[in-house]
N, C-alpha and C positions, 0 to 999 in steps of 0.2 A: 935224520932230516929235521928241519925246523917245522915241517907240517906233516908229521906222520903219527900213527897211532902210538909210537914210542913216546913222542912228545906228550900226548894225552895221558899215557900211563905214568910218565915222570911227574906230571902236574898233579896226578892223584896222590902219588907217594909223598910229594912235597906238602900237599894240603893235609894228609894224614898227620904229618908232623906240626905244621904251623898253623893249620886251619882253625883249631880251637882258640887260638889268640885272636881271631877274627869272628868269633862266635858261630863257627861252623862245627858240625859233628857228623861223624860217619856212622850210620845205622846199618851194619851188616845184615842184621836179621831182617830188616824192612827190604833192603835190596833183594835178598833171597826170597822174600814173600812175593814180590813182583815177578822175579824170574821163574819162579814155580807156577805162577799163573798161566804162563805161555805154555809149558809142556802139560800141565794138568786140564787146561780148559780149551786150548786153541788147536785147530788142525789146519795143515797146509792145504792148498789145492792146486790143481794143475799138474798134468803129466804124471811122472812117476811118484811124485810127492803126494798125490791125491789122498787125502784122509789121514795122513801120517800126523802123529802128535808134533807140534811146533817146539822141538827141543832146540833151545838157543844154543848157537855155536859160541865158543869163549869170547869172540869179539863182540857179538850181540849181548852176551851176559854183561859185559863191560859197560856197553851203552845203557841198557835198561837198569842194570844196577846202579850206575852212577846218577842217572836221572831221578830215580826214585829213593836211592839210599842216603844221599846227601841232603842234610837238613840244616836250617838255621837255628839259632839259639831258642827261638819261639816254637820250635818243632815243625814248622812249615817247610816246604821244600826250598832247597837252595837255588836250583836251576829253574829259571823262567824261560830260557831260550836255549836251543840246541841246534848246532849246525853240523850235519853229517855229509861227508862227500865221499862216495865210493863208486867203483865202476859198475858198468851196466851188467845186469844179470845176478847181482849179488843179493837180491832179496830186499830191496829197498821198500817197495810197497807193502809186502806182508809185515815187515818189522814195524813200520809206521802204523799200519792198521791195528796190530796187536797193542802198540802203545796207546792208540785211541780207545780201544775196547777196554784196557785196563783202567783208564780214566773214567770210563763210563760205568764200570762194574764194581771195581774194588777200591776206588779212591775215597768213597763215602761222601762225595761232593753233591749236596742236594741241588737239583735243577742244573745239572752240568750240562754245558753245550759243547759237544765234540764236533770239530769240522774237519773234513778233508778238503782242502782249499787249493785252488788253482785259478789261473787267469781266465780259463774257459771251463765250462761245466763237464765236458767230455773228459777232460784230463783230471779233474776232480773225481769223476766217477770211476776211474781205473783203480784208484787207491780205495775208494769207498767199496767197490766190488769185492775187493779182497776181505774187507771187514765183513760184509754180508756173507760170503762164502764160509767164512769161519763160524759164524752164527749158525748157518745152515747145517754145518757139519757136526755141531755139538748139540746133542739132545738137551743137555743141561742149559746151555745158553738159549737155545730155541725156545725152552719153556719159560724163560724169564724175560726175553726180549721180544717186543712186538715190531713186526715189519709193516711198513706201509708201501704198497706197490707190489706187483706180482713179478717173481723171477727177475730177469735183468732190469726191469722198470723199477725195482725197488729204490726209494728215494729217502727213506728215513728209518732209523732203528730207534725205538724208544725203550727206555727202562722205567717202567711205571713205579717200581719200588722206590726210586729217588726222584721221580719226575724229571729224568734227564733224556737227552737224545743225541744221536750221532748222524749227521748228514753231510752231503756234499755242499760246497758253496763255491761261488766264483765271483770275480769282480764284474763279470758281465751280466749277472743275474738281478742285480739292483737291489738285493736284500740289504736293509738298513739295520744298523745296531745290533750286530751279533755280539754276545757277551761270552767269548769262548773260554772254556776251562782248559780244553786241549785242543790246539790247531795243528794240523798235519799238513805240511806244504811240501809236496813232491815236485821234482824237476824244477827247482828255483832258477836254474840256467835259462829257462824258456821265459821267465818274466821279463817283459821289456821296460816295466816301471816297478816301483815299490808299492803300487796301489793295494795289492792283496795284503802284503805284510802290514802296511800302515793301517788298514781296515782291522786286521785281527789284533794288532798292537793296541789300537785305540780302545777295542772291546775289552781286553783282558785286564784293564786297570782295576775294575771292581772285583776282580777274583783274588782269593786268598793265596793260592798257589797254582797259577796257570803255567802252562808250558806252550811255547811256540816252537814246534819241532819241524825243522827244515831238513830235507833229505834230497840229495841231488847228485847228478853227474857233473863233471867239469864242463866249462863252456868255451866260448870263443871270443866273447865281447868283455874286454877289460874295463869298460865303462858302465857295466851292467851292474844292477842291484845284487846279483849273485857273486860277482867278483868282489864287490865291496864287502859282502859277508865272509867270502873266502879269506880276503886280506885281513880283515878284523879278527877272524878265527885264528889265523896264523899268529898274529900279534898276541892274542889273548892266551892261547895255549903255552906260550913261552914266556909271558910277562910275570914278573915278581910284584908284589904289592907296591904301589906307588909309581910303577913304570907305565909307559904308554900302552894303551890297549888292555890293561888289567881289567877283568870283570869277573867277579865271583858268581854272577848270575847266568854266565853263558857257558854251556857245555860245548865242547868242540872235539869232533873225531874226523880228521881229514886223512883219507888214504892217498899216498902219493908215492912215486918213485923217488930215490935219492939221486942226487946229482951224480952224473956219470953212469947211471943205470941205462943199459940199451935194450929196450923191450923187443926190438926187431931181432936181436940175436941172443939174448940171454933169458931164457925161460925161468931162470931161478928168481928173477925180480918180479915176475908176474903177480905173485901172491900179495905183494905190498899193496897193490891197487885193487886186488881181488881176494878180500879175506875169506869169501866163501868158495874159494877154489876147491874143486873136488866134491863140493856139496851141491850147490845150485848152479854153478858154472864149471864146466868141465875143460880140462887142458886142451882137448881135441878142438873145442869150439875156438879158443884163443889161437891155436896154431892156424886154424883156417883164416881167422880174421888178420893175423900177421902175415900170412901168405899173400892175401889180398892187397894188403898195404904195400908189400914189396913190389907186387906186380903193377899196382895202379897208384902212382904218387898222390893223385887227388884223394885216395881213400886214407892216406897216412894220418892226415890231421884227425879225421873222424874216428879211426881206430885209436889213436893216441888219446883222444879226449874221452871217448865213450868207455873204452876198455882199460885205459891205463892212467886215467886221472891227470892228463897233461892239458893245461890250458893253452889252446893254439890260437892261431889265426883263422879267420873265416876264409881266406882266399888261398888257394894252393894250385901249383902246376897240375894239369889233369893226368896225363899218362906218360910213362917212361918210353924211351925209344925202342927197347926190346920187344914188347908186345906188338907195337906198330910195325916195325921192320919185318917181324915175322909174318904179319898179315899181308904185307905187300907182295904183289905179283907183277911181272912185266904187263904194261898196259896192252890189252888185247880186245878192243871194244867190238871188233867184228865177231868174236866168238860168243857175244851176248845177244845176237839178233834173235828176234821172235819171242823174247821173254816178257813177262809181266814185271813191271816196275812201279816203284813209288818215287816220286820226285819232290825234293825238298828245295824250297826257294828262299834265298837269303838275299833281300835286296840292300843296296849299299846307301850310304850317305853320299855326298857328291864326290868325295875323293876316294872312298874305300873300294874293296873288292865286292863285286856281286857274284853269287855263286848258285849253281843248280846242282844239287846232289842226287845222284841216281842210285837207288837200292833195288837190286833184283834178287828176290828171295828164291832159294833152291828147295829141293824136295827133303833136305836133311836138317831143316831148322836153321840153316845159315844163308849165305847169299854173297853176291858180287856187289861191290860199290865203286863207282867213279864220280868225279866231280868236275865240272867245267867252271872256269872263271873268266870274268870280264873286269876290265879296269879302264878309266878314262886315259886316252893316250897322251894328252897334253901335259898331265901332271906326272907322268910315269917316271921320268928322270929325276925330277925334283924329290919324289917320294923315295925312289931307290936310294938316293944320298941320305935323306933324313932317316929312313927305317934301317939303312945298311942292309938291303935285301936286293938280290939280283933280278929285279922285275924285267929289266931290258932283255937279259938273256933268256928269262923264261918266256917273254914275248916272242923272241926270235925263234925259239925251239917249239913254238905252238903249244906251250902249257898254259898260256894266258892269252885271252883275246883282247887286244887293246881297240877300244871303241873311240873312233874320232871325236875330238872336243874335250871340254874340261869336265864334263859330267856324263853320266851314262844315259844314253837313249834307250829306253826299254823296249821300243820296236825292234832294235837290233838283238836284245835278248830273247824276245819272243821268237824272232826269225830263227836264231840259232838253235833254240830248244826245239821248234818245229822241225828243222833239218835233221837234227840228231834222232828225234823220235821216228821220223819217216826213214832215215837211212838204216837204223837198226831194227825197224818194224816193231818197236816197243808197244805194249799195252799198258798205258799209265792208268793205274787202279786208283791212285789218290795223289794230290799235289798240295801237302801241307805248306803253309807259309807263315812267316813272321809278319805281323800286321803292318810293320813299318813300310810305309810308301806303297802299300798294295793297291790303293786306289789308282796311282799312276800306272802301275803294271796292268791292272784290269782294263783301263783305257786302251793301252796298247794291244792287250789280247783281243778285246772286242773289235779293234780296228782291223784285225788279221782275220784269216779264215780258218785259224787254228783254235782249238779249245782244250781247256785242261779242267780237270775236276778238283777245283781249288778248296782247300779246307783250312780254316785258321788253326793255328798252333801257338799256344801261349809260350812266352819266353820266361815265365816265372817258375818257382820251385815245384808247383803242382804238376805241370806237364812235362817239365825237363828232366825231373829226378828219375822217374821210371824209365825214360828214354835213354838216359845216361847209363843206368844200370844194365839195360838191354844191350847197348853197344858194347859196354865193357865185357859182359858175358861172351858175346860173339867173338870179340877180340881174344880174350883169354882162353876160350875153348878152341881157338884155331878154326872157327866157322865162318869168319868173314875174309873174303879176298878183296883187298883194296888194290885197284888198279893204279899202278904207280904214277904219281904226278908230284914233282917237287913242291908246287905251290900248296898242294893238300898237306904234304908232309910238314912243311913250315907252319901252316896253320894249326896242324894238330900239336905240334911242339909248343906253340905260343898259346894254347888255350889255357885259361884259368878257370878253376871252378870256385864257386862261392857257396858256402854252406849255411843253412838256417839252423836254429837251435835244436830243431827236431832231427837234424842229420840229413835232411834233404838237400840236394845239390842242384846248381844250374850253371851253365857255362857263362862266363862274363868277360867282357872285353876290357874291363877297367884298367888293368895293368898292361894290356898288350898293345904293341905297335901296329900300325898298317891297318890291315883288314878293313 
């Protein structure tokens, strides 16, 4: 493929042949020196790898060897920028941390500034903590490097012999004028702007042989800074001198599937996006991810992007019909009487559906669910034609309450909820609500003699993502009994999820009709 490690290796072989005519030279001995630094001095941390020497896999040797082994005619490093795109769990952060420590300790650069960089400090700390752990586990490094801050709170590693330091930096901490010798930028796909890269780029101008080392998963936003780097990388790794995208100073290693590869059905292609398969990431883990993607369509993009290096769209249909239909049971609300319930309230715009969703937990970690719906009666026929949905039949069959008028009177909704709670003798533990129009609903509630324990529930990624995960687990494990209602089934089939760069999801109506 045009954007695979094979392309990177082919470029290396081309450069061995014709690089000298452009003043490039390959120093295999120097490459080996930096590769040896990893297994001689660095130890891995976490789980079964704790304390083991960091012996680079062949693909990692290629990256480290290329970065440090290629030189210009003046003996300085050829590569000032590197873009590496690989699947989640393939050891991005430890590799980047090791590159940073090599720049701190064996580059011989006086007063070197090494940065683990991100848009937010906590993201920068993830990579930096890997470097701190490597220092902690090596008596030799620990004796030469001074730490500032205790344990998890360590914020700086300094190497007094050269007056150099390694620390986290982010665009939100307002530090001015960094002069990076080596910058390590993890998870570039989460960067909304080029602010971090611009800050580092501006600072490395005064350095003799800096490296801006970007390492990332794939993303969803094709207008993002990460996709621009990805596209530039694909062009660069395939370009010949004089062609568009050609850049002798940019190292590119993009893992990707080839066209026609089917990650959902062919495990043989998994290694293309997961070069550390069988080392830091196991086939069993990927099998579980693929199974999840098969069962839940809204997980497909996340799994494709994070585990198989596929640039995807942010929006996707939520769940397939199979798990939903398996969860449906004939509606039997009378059987639910006397139970504790949670009541979710979704109020509509003028023409939409308003819904009250009841969840009644059981003693086995699952529960029963049913939903009641209201819609303005005056616009029902018009909306049925526009949305091509049988609202009128649903109304006549009792699946949908049509409220007189062109918009919904919330007094009607409060009255119906009160009747349902009384009829089934339900104990409402909590009533989470979407803040939209809740003030009007509260007025209707206050005007009645009925009360609900209302709780605000955010519609953003923070609140929605764990709730979606929980709902999916209940569905997939056969622990949710959904009391059948065709309006609910249609809504479930219409739901779209939107994903943020960190893989959190929320439901969205952006592309959905009706509701």
